[in-house]
C-alpha positions as CSV (number, residue, x, y, z in Angstrom):
1,X,14.0,51.9,-30.0
2,X,14.8,48.3,-28.4
3,X,15.8,45.3,-30.3
4,X,13.7,42.3,-29.9
5,X,15.7,39.1,-29.2
6,X,13.2,36.5,-28.6
7,X,9.7,35.1,-29.1
8,X,7.0,33.9,-27.2
9,X,4.7,31.0,-28.6
10,X,1.9,29.7,-26.4
11,X,1.0,26.4,-27.9
12,X,-2.4,25.3,-27.3
13,X,-3.8,21.7,-28.3
14,X,-7.0,22.6,-29.5
15,X,-8.2,18.9,-30.8
16,X,-12.0,18.4,-29.3
17,X,-11.6,14.9,-29.9
18,X,-9.0,14.9,-27.3
19,X,-9.9,15.2,-23.5
20,X,-8.1,16.9,-21.0
21,X,-5.5,13.9,-20.0
22,X,-4.9,13.0,-23.6
23,X,-4.0,17.1,-24.3
24,X,-1.9,17.2,-21.4
25,X,0.1,14.1,-22.3
26,X,1.0,15.4,-25.4
27,X,2.1,19.0,-23.8
28,X,4.0,17.2,-21.7
29,X,5.8,15.0,-24.1
30,X,6.4,18.2,-26.4
31,X,7.7,20.1,-23.0
32,X,10.3,17.4,-22.0
33,X,11.5,17.5,-25.9
34,X,11.3,21.3,-26.3
35,X,13.2,21.9,-22.6
36,X,16.2,19.5,-24.0
37,X,16.2,21.8,-27.7
38,X,18.9,24.0,-28.2
39,X,16.9,26.6,-30.0
40,X,14.4,27.0,-27.0
41,X,15.9,29.6,-23.8
42,X,12.8,28.5,-21.6
43,X,9.8,26.5,-21.9
44,X,7.5,25.9,-19.2
45,X,3.6,25.2,-18.4
46,X,1.3,28.0,-19.1
47,X,0.0,29.4,-15.6
48,X,-3.9,30.0,-15.2
49,X,-4.6,33.4,-14.9
50,X,-7.8,33.1,-13.1
51,X,-7.0,29.6,-10.9
52,X,-10.0,28.3,-9.1
53,X,-10.5,29.6,-5.2
54,X,-8.5,28.0,-2.9
55,X,-5.7,27.0,-5.7
56,X,-2.0,27.8,-4.7
57,X,-0.4,30.5,-6.2
58,X,2.0,29.5,-8.9
59,X,0.7,26.3,-9.2
60,X,-2.7,26.2,-11.2
61,X,-1.7,25.7,-14.7
62,X,-3.8,25.4,-18.2
63,X,-4.5,22.0,-19.3
64,X,-2.9,21.2,-22.9
65,X,-0.9,24.5,-23.2
66,X,2.8,25.4,-22.9
67,X,4.6,28.7,-23.3
68,X,8.3,28.6,-25.2
69,X,10.6,31.5,-25.5
70,X,12.8,31.3,-28.7
71,X,15.7,33.4,-29.7
72,X,14.4,34.7,-33.3
73,X,17.0,33.6,-35.1
74,X,15.7,30.0,-34.4
75,X,12.0,30.4,-35.2
76,X,11.9,28.7,-38.5
77,X,13.8,25.9,-36.8
78,X,11.1,25.8,-33.6
79,X,8.1,25.9,-36.0
80,X,9.6,22.9,-37.9
81,X,10.4,21.0,-34.9
82,X,6.6,21.6,-33.4
83,X,5.2,20.9,-36.9
84,X,6.8,17.4,-36.8
85,X,5.4,16.7,-33.8
86,X,2.2,18.2,-33.7
87,X,1.6,18.7,-37.4
88,X,-1.1,16.5,-37.7
89,X,-3.0,17.9,-34.5
90,X,-5.6,21.2,-34.6
91,X,-3.4,23.6,-32.4
92,X,-3.7,27.2,-31.5
93,X,-0.4,29.5,-31.2
94,X,-0.1,32.9,-29.3
95,X,2.8,34.8,-30.8
96,X,4.0,37.4,-28.7
97,X,7.1,39.9,-29.6
98,X,7.7,43.7,-28.5
99,X,4.5,43.8,-26.8
100,X,2.5,42.8,-29.9
101,X,0.5,39.5,-30.0
102,X,-1.0,37.8,-32.9
103,X,-3.0,33.9,-32.6
104,X,-2.9,31.5,-35.3
105,X,-4.8,28.2,-35.7
106,X,-3.1,25.3,-37.5
107,X,-4.3,22.1,-38.6
108,X,-1.5,20.8,-40.2
109,X,2.4,21.3,-40.3
110,X,2.3,23.6,-43.7
111,X,-0.1,26.0,-41.8
112,X,2.1,26.1,-38.5
113,X,5.6,27.0,-40.8
114,X,3.3,29.8,-42.5
115,X,3.4,31.4,-38.7
116,X,6.9,32.2,-39.6
117,X,5.6,34.6,-42.0
118,X,3.5,36.2,-39.2
119,X,6.4,36.6,-37.0
120,X,8.5,38.4,-39.5
121,X,5.7,40.9,-40.0
122,X,5.8,41.3,-36.0
123,X,9.2,42.0,-36.3
124,X,9.3,44.1,-39.4
125,X,6.7,46.4,-38.1
126,X,9.1,47.6,-35.2
């Protein structure tokens, strides 16, 4: 049985009151902050799995989304960090660990911190 050391979080700004440019600005700011965060092993814009015809391969990204890979020991502090920055915005998070995926929606910092329980459940089932 393989030991899982990282968890992948795909974060989507899900506020219907924001346009694509505003969502992308929020994600860009978060990306800049996460890039310098010790707890994060890797952060990148989320690639579009179905880019428009004629798009150059490897540069089609989804607006308002980013993916961060975090060591399992840093999940709580990572979620706290994200909650401090996005706690007042509706977001969706796709959590992936050991080929298991769970999507949660959070509208507050507290709901976001509850995602830690979800991650622990995924890891406990390995």
